N, C-alpha and C positions, 0 to 999 in steps of 0.2 A: 066536266063532260066524257063520258067515255063512247068511243066507237068499237062496236063488235064487227069485224071482219069472218063469215063463215067462208072458208076455203077446203080444198083438198090438195095432198101432194102430187105435184107434176102439173098441177094449173096454172098453164102460163099468163090466165088473165087474172087469176087472183094473185099471183106474186107480182105482177106489174101493178096493180091496184095497190098493195101492201109497200110497194117500193114509193109509190107518188103519197101516200097516204103517211109515210115517215119522212118525205121532204118538206109536208108544209110546216111553217113556221109562226105564222101570224094569227094561227088561231090554236088554242090551249085546249087537248083534249090526251087523253090515255087510250092506244088502241091497243084493243085484246084481240088477237087470231084465233079462231076456234076452227080447227081440223073436224071436220063433219066424217070423218072417216073412225074417230074416236068414242061416238055416241051413234045409236041406231035410229035413235030420233030426230039428231040433227039430219044424218044421210037421209033417211025418208023425206024430209023437209025439202032437202036443198041440192040431191044430187044432181038435178038438172037444172038448177039455177045459180049455182057458184059463178062469180063471188057475189055474196049478199051482205048488205050493210045494213047495220042498225044503229041508232043514236041512242045512248041511254040517258035520260036526263033523273037526275033523282031531287027527289021532293022532299023537304022536310027542315027541322033547324036542328041547331047542336043541342044535345042532348034526348032527342025525341027519335023515333022510327024513322030511319028512310025510306020512300016509297019510290021504287025504280020501274021508271016507264020506260020500255022500249018502241022506239018510233024507227018501223021500216024506213029506208031510203033508197030513190030510184038509183039504180044501176049506172053509175058513169061511162061514158063511151071509153071503150078500150083505147082510142085517138088524144084523149083529154088529157092537157096538160097538166102539171102540178097547180098553176094559178086557175085554172077552169077548175080543176076539181076542188081548190079551197074555195071560189066564190060558190060553187053549189054548196058546198058543205055550211058556209057563211049564212046560208039563208034558213038556214034551222037550228043554228046554234041562239 
């Protein structure tokens, strides 16, 4: 599993969420941080919404083409603890 975090430089909500995601220990996932200022399509889509989370679920078997499906995740409260964030993510894994 992979989680994509759309963020932008100087966004304290983005930085706080990234720190909490990096502290999660009971769920196995790869965290990909995408800076929306590096691509116009990301910027147009998320400039007023960051931080934005997506869960990427890959389907396929060994030797076949993987199909990746991106599932938007609800934005957690900035006050959510690491444990609360982990519990929320566990529902989608």
